[in-house]
N, C-alpha and C positions, 0 to 999 in steps of 0.2 A: 201528865204531859207538861213539859216545861217550855216556855216561850220567853224570848227576850222582851223587854219593855219597848217594843216597836209598835206604836199605836196604829200605824197604817196597816198592820197585819191582822187587825181584829176581825174583819169579815172572814179571813182565811181561818182564823181560830174557830169560828162557829161551824164552818164547813168541815173542818178537821174533826171536831167533836161529834158532829152528826153523821159524818161519812168516813169510816175507817179507810186508811190507805188512799186518801184523796190525792196524794202526789202521783199515784199511778194513773190519774186521769190526764196528767200533763202530756202533751204531744211528744213524740220521739224527737231525739236530737236531729237537727237539720244539718245536712252535710253541705257546707259551702266554705270556700277558701277565704278566710279573712286574716289580715295581718294580726299576729299576736305579739304581745310584749314578752320578751324573753330576758329574764334577769339571770345572768350566768354567774356561777361561783357562789360561795357562801357569803351571805349578807350580814352586816353587824347586828341587825335586829333593832327593835325600838329601845330607847333608853327608859329607865324607870323613874317615876316621880317618887319623892320621899316626904313623909310627914314625920316630924320629930316632936316628942314630948319628953324633954330632958334627954336621957340616954336611950329611951325607947324609940324605936323607929318602925314605920310602916312603909314597905316598898309597894308601889302600885304599878301594875303592868297595864299599859294602854291597849285596850282591845279595839280592833277596827275590822270592818268588813265593808266592801270586798277587799281581798288581798291579791297579790300576784300569784298565778297558778304555780304549783310545784315549788314554792318558795323554800329555799335552804338557808336558814338563818342561824347565826351564832348564839348559842344558849348559855355561854359561860357566865355572863353577868347575872342572868336569871338564876342559874344553879347556885351561884355564890350567895345571892340574896335568900334563896329558899333554905340553904344550909344554916343561915343565921336566924331563922324564924321558928316560932312555936305554933303559929296558927295561920290558917288561910281563910280570908273572907271571900267566898265564892262570888262569881259575877251575879249581879242582881237580876232576878228573873220573876216571871209570873208563873205560878203553879196552877194550872187549870185542869180540872178533871170532871168527869161525869160518871154516872153509874155504868159499870161493865155490862149489866143486864140490858141497858138501853143500847149500848154500842154493839153488842154481839147478837142482838135479836135479828135473825135473818130477814124478817119483814122490814125492819128499820133500815137494813142495808139497801134494799130496793128503794124504799121511800126516800132515803138520804141522797142517793144518786139523782133521783128525780128532782129533789129539792134544790140541789146544787145546780143542776142544769137550768132550772127555772130562775133562781135568784141571781145567777151570774149573767143572765141575758137582759137586754134592754126592755123596758116596758113596751107592751104591744108588739113584741118581737121585732122591733126596729133593728136595722143593721147598723154597724159602726159608721158606715158611709152616710147613713141617714141622720145620725145624731151628732156627727161632727161637722163643723164648718168646712166648706169645700177646700179652702187653702190648707187647713190643718190636716184634713184627710189626705191631701196630695203629698204633704211632707211625710206623713206616716207611711204612705205607700212607697216612697223613695227609700226609707229606712228598711221597710219590710223586704224589698227586693234585694237589698244588700245583705241583710242578716238572716232572715227566715222566709225566703221566697215561697216555700211550700206550705207554710203555716196558714191555712185558710180558715181554721176553726175560730181564729180571733175575730172574724168578721161578725160573729153572732154575739160577742161578749160586750159587757158594759165597759165604758172608757176606763173606769177605775181599775178593773180587773186586767184589761189589756195593758195598761201602763205598767202594772206590776210584772206581768209575764214578759212584756217587751224588754223591760230593764234586765230581767234575768237572762233572756236570750242574748242580748247584746253584750252583757258582761262576759258571758261564756265565750263568745266569739272574739272578744277583745283581750282574752287572756286573764280575766279576773274571775275569782271564785269566792265563795263564802269562807269564813275563817275557821271552818271545822278542823282542818289539819293543825292550825295554830293551837286551838284549844286542846286537841288530843296530845300535842307535844307538851303543852303546859301540864296537863294531867299526868303524863308519864314522868315528868321531872318532879312533880310534887310527891308522887308516890314513892320516890326514892328515899324521901325523908319520912321514915316510919313513925316518927314521934309527933308528926303534925296533927293538930286538931282542925277539922274542916267545919266551918260555920256557914251554912247556907243563908243567903240573903234572898228571901222570896216572900211574896204575898200570895194569898189564895184568892183566885178569881172564882166567885160562886157561879158555876154553870151547872145547876142542878135541875132536876125535874124530869118529867116524862119526855119521851121523844117529841110529842106534840108541843109541849111547853118550850123545848129548845128550838123547835122549828119556828114557832111563833116569834120567839125572840130574834132569831136570825132574819125572819121576814121583816120584822119591825126595824131592825138595823138597816137592812138594805133599802127598805122603803123610805127611811128617813134621810138618806143621803141626798144632798142638794145637787141637782143636775149641773148647776153653774159651778159648784165646787169641784164636781167630778171632772168637768171640762177643763177647769184651771189646773187640776192635778195632771190630767193627760197632757196638756200643753207644756206644763213645767217639765214633766218627764221627757217628752219629745225634744224639748229644747236642750235638756241635759245630754241626751243621747246624740243629738246633732252637733252640739258645740263643746260640751264639757266632758265628754268621755276621756279625752286626753288629760284633763285635770284629775279625773278619778284615778287614772293609771299613774299619774305623777304623784298623787296623794299616797297611793298604795306603795309606790316605789320609795317615796320619802320616808314612809313609816319603816319599810324594810331596811333602809340604809341608816335610819336613826337621825334623819335631818328634820328635827322637830321645828326649828326656826322657819324653814321653808313650808313646813306643813301648816303652820299657824295661819298662813296667808290664804289658804284654800278653804272656801266655805264648806261646811258639813251639812249633811242631810239630816232630816228629822227635827229641825228647829221649829219654833212656834210660827215662823214665817213660811215654812214649807207648805205649799198648797195641798199636798197629799196628807199632811198632818191635819190640816184644817178640815178635810173631808170627814174624817172619823171623829175628831173632837167636836164637830157640830152635829153628830148623829144622836140617835136615841141612847147610845151608851156613853155619852159625854160625862155624866156624873160618875159612872163607874171608872172611867179612864182617869179622871181628875183625882179621884180618891186613891186609885192604885199608884199613880205617880207620886203623890204626896206620901203615902204609906211606905213605899219602897225607899224613897230618899230618907225619910225619918228613920227607918229601920237600919239603913246603911250607916247613917251618922251615929246612931246609938251604939251599934256594934263596933264601929271604928273607934269611938272614944273609949269604950270598954277595953278593947284590945290594946290601944295605945297606953292605957293605964296599967294593964295586967302583964303585958308581954314585952320582953326586950326586943323581940322582932316579930313582925306580922307581915304577911304577903297578901295583897288584895288585887283583884282584877276589876277594872272599871272601863266603861266605854270611853273612847278618846273624846267624844263630844262632851261628856260630863266633866272630864278633866280640864277641858279648854273653856268651858262656860264661865262667863264673868260672874254669874250668880250660882255656880255649881257647888257641889259638896265641899270641894277643897277651899273655896272662898269662905264658906261657912266655918270650916275648921280654923282657917286663918283668923277670922273674926273672934273665935273663941279662945285664941291664944296659942294655938299650935304653930309650929314653924314649918312652912312649906318650902321644899327645895325642888325647883323645877329643873328639868334637863336643859 
């Protein structure tokens, strides 16, 4: 299983590893009429960053999620860059796996569903209304009535889990989706150059042991989440969905149109100040997370420098947040003497 380095998805990782097809548990699509962003016509698509080492160049595609639904973007500049390259540095990922025997044991399937049901619920079976401040719960109810009025299962879930699912529901209704189609398009373009070498950038997350050991680790993780941090994450997500959803759509639209200067002005999720980031980085898995982040960045930098020295052309895919970070990998390469050409 491969996952992006999104720290806030770590609890979902454990549920996925202990419960096959966990996505099948998500409630059905709610039918409600909400205005959707419609971007008509073919869009220019995002510009590419470039890193130079003399005559050698690395083209970097800025990956973003969510994006506008059914986006039709111009791929010509990406195709041109790919035609000039010999190697692809794939998007940095965590490679997490467990024993197939553990996953496929029918007894573990039943136990896994029960585990997920228990761990995603509040302690003492408290309801969402009981664990949230009255004013926060009232604001949540207002959003719920607009976007997912028939979704009553959320009432039994922890604020952290509700925040994640609420965000997904609202993105869908507001015309935003994950970047899976963008990635599939990139993959198709890359396969046209049959001489390319693909270099994975991934670190292994050790999720080993018996079902009981995995379940204990998942229980420890969820038990270590600070209720105050969970509430801060929920309020942060709620505020974003109330006030900042237009910014997210604008950000996705700016990316599609290649307006990076405008894009730079819009805050990105997943920074160290993000309360939902803090929820998990303060958990029982914080050391694992810190190590993985460091290993992944060091691995990317090692492979990037090697490719810049060996290849006339390299194509890489990086999260837009990493490209724009003042202390990100591009700044490290700049400090090491490489020339960075920003769009």
